[in-house]
C-alpha positions as CSV (number, residue, x, y, z in Angstrom):
1,X,0.0,0.0,0.0
2,X,1.0,3.5,-0.7
3,X,1.6,5.7,2.3
4,X,0.7,9.4,2.1
5,X,3.8,11.5,1.3
6,X,4.5,14.0,4.1
7,X,5.3,17.5,3.2
8,X,7.7,19.9,4.9
9,X,6.5,22.6,7.3
10,X,7.9,25.2,5.0
11,X,6.0,23.9,2.0
12,X,2.8,23.6,4.0
13,X,3.1,27.2,5.2
14,X,3.8,28.4,1.7
15,X,0.6,26.7,0.4
16,X,-1.5,28.2,3.3
17,X,-0.1,31.7,2.6
18,X,-0.8,31.4,-1.2
19,X,-4.3,30.1,-0.6
20,X,-5.2,32.7,2.0
21,X,-3.8,35.5,-0.3
22,X,-5.9,34.3,-3.2
23,X,-9.0,34.0,-1.1
24,X,-8.6,37.6,0.3
25,X,-7.5,39.3,-2.9
26,X,-11.1,40.1,-4.1
27,X,-11.9,41.7,-0.8
28,X,-8.9,44.0,-1.1
29,X,-10.0,45.2,-4.5
30,X,-13.5,45.7,-3.3
31,X,-12.5,48.0,-0.5
32,X,-10.3,50.0,-2.8
33,X,-13.2,50.5,-5.2
34,X,-15.4,51.7,-2.4
35,X,-12.7,54.3,-1.3
36,X,-12.5,55.6,-4.9
37,X,-16.3,56.2,-5.1
38,X,-16.5,58.5,-2.1
39,X,-18.2,61.7,-3.2
40,X,-16.8,65.1,-2.4
41,X,-19.0,67.8,-0.9
42,X,-20.4,70.5,-3.1
43,X,-19.2,74.1,-2.6
44,X,-22.6,75.2,-1.6
45,X,-23.0,72.5,1.1
46,X,-19.8,73.7,2.8
47,X,-20.4,77.4,2.3
48,X,-17.4,77.9,0.1
49,X,-16.4,81.5,-0.7
50,X,-13.5,82.9,-2.9
51,X,-12.2,85.1,-0.1
52,X,-10.5,84.4,3.2
53,X,-12.4,84.3,6.5
54,X,-10.6,86.0,9.5
55,X,-7.2,85.0,8.0
56,X,-8.2,81.4,7.3
57,X,-7.9,80.4,3.7
58,X,-7.7,77.3,1.6
59,X,-4.1,77.7,0.8
60,X,-3.3,77.2,4.5
61,X,-5.7,74.2,4.9
62,X,-4.6,70.6,5.3
63,X,-7.0,69.4,2.5
64,X,-5.9,71.9,-0.1
65,X,-4.0,70.4,-3.1
66,X,-2.1,73.1,-5.1
67,X,-1.7,72.6,-8.8
68,X,0.5,69.6,-9.3
69,X,1.0,69.3,-5.5
70,X,0.1,67.2,-2.5
71,X,-2.6,67.8,0.1
72,X,-1.3,69.5,3.3
73,X,1.4,71.3,1.4
74,X,-0.5,74.3,0.3
75,X,0.9,77.6,-0.8
76,X,1.5,78.6,2.8
77,X,3.2,75.3,3.7
78,X,5.2,76.4,6.7
79,X,3.4,79.7,7.1
80,X,5.2,82.7,5.7
81,X,8.8,81.3,5.7
82,X,7.6,78.4,3.5
83,X,5.6,80.7,1.3
84,X,8.5,82.9,0.5
85,X,10.4,80.0,-0.9
86,X,7.5,79.1,-3.2
87,X,6.7,82.5,-4.7
88,X,6.5,82.5,-8.4
89,X,4.3,82.5,-11.4
90,X,1.2,80.3,-11.0
91,X,1.3,80.4,-7.2
92,X,-2.2,81.8,-7.0
93,X,-3.7,79.5,-9.5
94,X,-6.6,77.4,-8.3
95,X,-6.0,74.0,-6.9
96,X,-8.3,71.2,-5.7
97,X,-9.5,69.9,-2.4
98,X,-9.6,66.4,-0.9
99,X,-13.1,67.1,0.4
100,X,-14.8,69.7,-1.9
101,X,-15.6,69.4,-5.6
102,X,-14.2,71.6,-8.3
103,X,-11.5,74.2,-8.6
104,X,-10.5,75.8,-5.3
105,X,-8.9,79.2,-4.9
106,X,-6.0,79.3,-2.4
107,X,-7.6,82.5,-1.1
108,X,-10.9,80.8,-0.6
109,X,-12.5,79.4,2.5
110,X,-15.2,76.9,3.6
111,X,-16.6,75.3,6.7
112,X,-14.2,72.3,6.5
113,X,-11.1,74.4,7.0
114,X,-8.4,72.7,9.1
115,X,-5.0,74.3,9.6
116,X,-2.2,72.4,7.9
């Protein structure tokens, strides 16, 4: 009679890891798809305005994304010291926001303002 062939612990762990990864892979893609479908707020719903409010402005907000930039690194970056290093053409062009739809002025303001 043939006896079952034993497999090494390393091979068994490798098979378990591969099987588990394959089983969980669709769930990973599904959660990524849900994150991509989040809707941004409308300008009207957050009372967006194209002017600052008591010195608070989108360019200093953690959610502001300057043209070609990254959120949290707005035109004011590290307040005035950081701004002086970034002065140049296009600095005042509109950017976008992680939370609000459409073009956002760095001089604008809305209810979701959070200091960077």
